[in-house]
N, CA and C atoms as an extended XYZ file, in Angstrom:
204
Properties=species:S:1:pos:R:3:atomname:S:1:resname:S:1:resid:I:1 pbc="F F F"
N       128.949      -31.938      -33.705 N   MET     1
C       128.289      -30.778      -33.116 CA  MET     1
C       127.324      -30.156      -34.122 C   MET     1
N       127.777      -29.964      -35.331 N   MET     2
C       126.934      -29.373      -36.360 CA  MET     2
C       125.760      -30.282      -36.681 C   MET     2
N       125.990      -31.596      -36.611 N   GLU     3
C       124.952      -32.564      -36.893 CA  GLU     3
C       123.755      -32.407      -35.956 C   GLU     3
N       124.028      -32.276      -34.670 N   SER     4
C       122.936      -32.156      -33.698 CA  SER     4
C       122.186      -30.843      -33.881 C   SER     4
N       122.867      -29.792      -34.289 N   PHE     5
C       122.215      -28.502      -34.519 CA  PHE     5
C       121.273      -28.594      -35.716 C   PHE     5
N       121.700      -29.234      -36.764 N   VAL     6
C       120.885      -29.359      -37.970 CA  VAL     6
C       119.675      -30.242      -37.695 C   VAL     6
N       119.855      -31.335      -36.974 N   LEU     7
C       118.759      -32.245      -36.690 CA  LEU     7
C       117.730      -31.645      -35.749 C   LEU     7
N       118.122      -30.687      -34.920 N   ALA     8
C       117.188      -30.082      -33.974 CA  ALA     8
C       116.103      -29.286      -34.695 C   ALA     8
N       116.353      -28.798      -35.885 N   GLY     9
C       115.388      -27.986      -36.612 CA  GLY     9
C       114.432      -28.783      -37.481 C   GLY     9
N       114.606      -30.080      -37.540 N   MET    10
C       113.767      -30.902      -38.413 CA  MET    10
C       112.710      -31.641      -37.608 C   MET    10
N       111.477      -31.139      -37.649 N   PHE    11
C       110.367      -31.802      -36.979 CA  PHE    11
C       109.444      -32.378      -38.038 C   PHE    11
N       109.185      -33.659      -37.942 N   GLY    12
C       108.248      -34.306      -38.849 CA  GLY    12
C       106.861      -34.275      -38.259 C   GLY    12
N       105.899      -34.778      -38.991 N   PRO    13
C       104.517      -34.781      -38.501 CA  PRO    13
C       104.353      -35.601      -37.216 C   PRO    13
N       105.083      -36.683      -37.097 N   THR    14
C       104.987      -37.517      -35.897 CA  THR    14
C       105.449      -36.763      -34.660 C   THR    14
N       106.558      -36.038      -34.781 N   GLU    15
C       107.072      -35.276      -33.645 CA  GLU    15
C       106.129      -34.159      -33.247 C   GLU    15
N       105.544      -33.489      -34.229 N   ILE    16
C       104.626      -32.391      -33.940 CA  ILE    16
C       103.383      -32.908      -33.219 C   ILE    16
N       102.833      -34.029      -33.680 N   VAL    17
C       101.661      -34.622      -33.029 CA  VAL    17
C       102.015      -35.023      -31.602 C   VAL    17
N       103.188      -35.590      -31.412 N   LEU    18
C       103.618      -36.001      -30.078 CA  LEU    18
C       103.754      -34.798      -29.139 C   LEU    18
N       104.310      -33.705      -29.626 N   ILE    19
C       104.461      -32.489      -28.825 CA  ILE    19
C       103.090      -31.927      -28.452 C   ILE    19
N       102.167      -31.898      -29.397 N   VAL    20
C       100.817      -31.383      -29.122 CA  VAL    20
C       100.115      -32.243      -28.075 C   VAL    20
N       100.255      -33.553      -28.180 N   LEU    21
C        99.638      -34.446      -27.198 CA  LEU    21
C       100.220      -34.240      -25.802 C   LEU    21
N       101.524      -34.068      -25.719 N   VAL    22
C       102.156      -33.827      -24.416 CA  VAL    22
C       101.663      -32.503      -23.834 C   VAL    22
N       101.555      -31.468      -24.658 N   LEU    23
C       101.041      -30.182      -24.186 CA  LEU    23
C        99.603      -30.305      -23.688 C   LEU    23
N        98.794      -31.068      -24.407 N   LEU    24
C        97.408      -31.269      -23.968 CA  LEU    24
C        97.349      -32.001      -22.638 C   LEU    24
N        98.206      -32.977      -22.463 N   LEU    25
C        98.228      -33.713      -21.203 CA  LEU    25
C        98.713      -32.838      -20.049 C   LEU    25
N        99.711      -32.013      -20.305 N   LEU    26
C       100.271      -31.182      -19.239 CA  LEU    26
C        99.349      -30.037      -18.833 C   LEU    26
N        98.798      -29.349      -19.814 N   PHE    27
C        98.060      -28.121      -19.522 CA  PHE    27
C        96.550      -28.252      -19.673 C   PHE    27
N        96.079      -29.219      -20.394 N   GLY    28
C        94.640      -29.348      -20.616 CA  GLY    28
C        94.183      -28.464      -21.759 C   GLY    28
N        93.022      -28.768      -22.281 N   GLY    29
C        92.501      -28.053      -23.450 CA  GLY    29
C        92.132      -26.610      -23.183 C   GLY    29
N        91.768      -26.273      -21.948 N   ARG    30
C        91.327      -24.906      -21.651 CA  ARG    30
C        92.486      -23.962      -21.400 C   ARG    30
N        93.596      -24.474      -20.914 N   LYS    31
C        94.722      -23.611      -20.566 CA  LYS    31
C        95.557      -23.203      -21.778 C   LYS    31
N        95.587      -24.032      -22.807 N   ILE    32
C        96.461      -23.751      -23.951 CA  ILE    32
C        96.101      -22.433      -24.644 C   ILE    32
N        94.822      -22.120      -24.925 N   PRO    33
C        94.531      -20.812      -25.530 CA  PRO    33
C        94.957      -19.643      -24.646 C   PRO    33
N        94.812      -19.792      -23.339 N   GLU    34
C        95.244      -18.732      -22.425 CA  GLU    34
C        96.763      -18.549      -22.484 C   GLU    34
N        97.483      -19.660      -22.537 N   LEU    35
C        98.944      -19.579      -22.624 CA  LEU    35
C        99.378      -18.920      -23.932 C   LEU    35
N        98.730      -19.291      -25.040 N   MET    36
C        99.084      -18.716      -26.335 CA  MET    36
C        98.741      -17.234      -26.393 C   MET    36
N        97.621      -16.851      -25.784 N   ARG    37
C        97.226      -15.443      -25.750 CA  ARG    37
C        98.259      -14.627      -24.969 C   ARG    37
N        98.682      -15.161      -23.839 N   GLY    38
C        99.702      -14.476      -23.037 CA  GLY    38
C       101.020      -14.372      -23.776 C   GLY    38
N       101.380      -15.438      -24.491 N   LEU    39
C       102.618      -15.412      -25.272 CA  LEU    39
C       102.535      -14.361      -26.377 C   LEU    39
N       101.386      -14.285      -27.042 N   GLY    40
C       101.197      -13.295      -28.107 CA  GLY    40
C       101.259      -11.871      -27.577 C   GLY    40
N       100.645      -11.630      -26.428 N   GLN    41
C       100.689      -10.291      -25.838 CA  GLN    41
C       102.108       -9.930      -25.425 C   GLN    41
N       102.833      -10.894      -24.893 N   GLY    42
C       104.221      -10.644      -24.505 CA  GLY    42
C       105.082      -10.310      -25.708 C   GLY    42
N       104.871      -11.031      -26.818 N   MET    43
C       105.630      -10.743      -28.035 CA  MET    43
C       105.280       -9.368      -28.584 C   MET    43
N       103.998       -8.999      -28.511 N   LYS    44
C       103.565       -7.689      -28.998 CA  LYS    44
C       104.216       -6.566      -28.185 C   LYS    44
N       104.236       -6.739      -26.861 N   GLU    45
C       104.851       -5.732      -26.001 CA  GLU    45
C       106.355       -5.643      -26.248 C   GLU    45
N       106.999       -6.789      -26.464 N   PHE    46
C       108.434       -6.789      -26.739 CA  PHE    46
C       108.735       -6.060      -28.037 C   PHE    46
N       107.951       -6.337      -29.091 N   LYS    47
C       108.159       -5.657      -30.374 CA  LYS    47
C       107.954       -4.151      -30.225 C   LYS    47
N       106.930       -3.770      -29.466 N   LYS    48
C       106.655       -2.349      -29.259 CA  LYS    48
C       107.810       -1.688      -28.510 C   LYS    48
N       108.324       -2.377      -27.496 N   ALA    49
C       109.424       -1.817      -26.710 CA  ALA    49
C       110.698       -1.688      -27.549 C   ALA    49
N       110.981       -2.666      -28.385 N   THR    50
C       112.182       -2.578      -29.214 CA  THR    50
C       112.012       -1.543      -30.318 C   THR    50
N       110.777       -1.337      -30.768 N   LYS    51
C       110.516       -0.328      -31.792 CA  LYS    51
C       110.664        1.079      -31.209 C   LYS    51
N       110.215        1.278      -29.980 N   ASP    52
C       110.271        2.581      -29.338 CA  ASP    52
C       111.659        2.918      -28.807 C   ASP    52
N       112.496        1.929      -28.612 N   GLU    53
C       113.802        2.140      -27.993 CA  GLU    53
C       114.696        3.128      -28.741 C   GLU    53
N       114.843        3.032      -30.068 N   PRO    54
C       115.718        3.997      -30.751 CA  PRO    54
C       115.249        5.440      -30.592 C   PRO    54
N       113.951        5.647      -30.499 N   GLU    55
C       113.439        7.004      -30.328 CA  GLU    55
C       113.840        7.570      -28.968 C   GLU    55
N       113.794        6.733      -27.924 N   THR    56
C       114.135        7.230      -26.595 CA  THR    56
C       115.635        7.401      -26.436 C   THR    56
N       116.430        6.571      -27.071 N   GLN    57
C       117.885        6.703      -26.963 CA  GLN    57
C       118.407        7.851      -27.806 C   GLN    57
N       117.766        8.091      -28.922 N   GLY    58
C       118.245        9.125      -29.826 CA  GLY    58
C       117.611       10.475      -29.557 C   GLY    58
N       117.026       10.646      -28.415 N   GLY    59
C       116.357       11.899      -28.079 CA  GLY    59
C       117.339       13.054      -27.987 C   GLY    59
N       116.827       14.257      -28.000 N   ASN    60
C       117.653       15.463      -27.937 CA  ASN    60
C       118.045       15.712      -26.487 C   ASN    60
N       119.326       15.502      -26.171 N   SER    61
C       119.784       15.655      -24.780 CA  SER    61
C       119.979       17.129      -24.427 C   SER    61
N       120.010       18.030      -25.433 N   ASP    62
C       120.191       19.441      -25.175 CA  ASP    62
C       118.874       20.150      -24.878 C   ASP    62
N       117.784       19.420      -25.023 N   ALA    63
C       116.470       20.016      -24.822 CA  ALA    63
C       116.297       20.390      -23.354 C   ALA    63
N       115.697       21.571      -23.148 N   LYS    64
C       115.452       22.036      -21.783 CA  LYS    64
C       114.192       21.386      -21.243 C   LYS    64
N       114.163       21.021      -19.980 N   PRO    65
C       112.936       20.464      -19.398 CA  PRO    65
C       111.849       21.519      -19.377 C   PRO    65
N       110.615       21.063      -19.530 N   LYS    66
C       109.475       21.987      -19.501 CA  LYS    66
C       109.316       22.567      -18.120 C   LYS    66
N       109.070       23.865      -18.095 N   GLU    67
C       108.838       24.524      -16.809 CA  GLU    67
C       107.342       24.759      -16.674 C   GLU    67
N       106.813       24.501      -15.505 N   SER    68
C       105.377       24.676      -15.283 CA  SER    68
C       105.066       26.103      -14.919 C   SER    68
């Protein structure tokens, strides 16, 4: 079990080239930048949400709501 876990993290140059070629065949050259851009934006939003979370959870619950 441990063997398969350790081997999963080792990618050589041949494997990386093979993965890139498969991605190019599946998505084409024009779609890959769009996919990476979307992935980057999703990661940015996730980091922002996790960064803001402690502030919203640790807010002052005794605070009175603003009256208009």
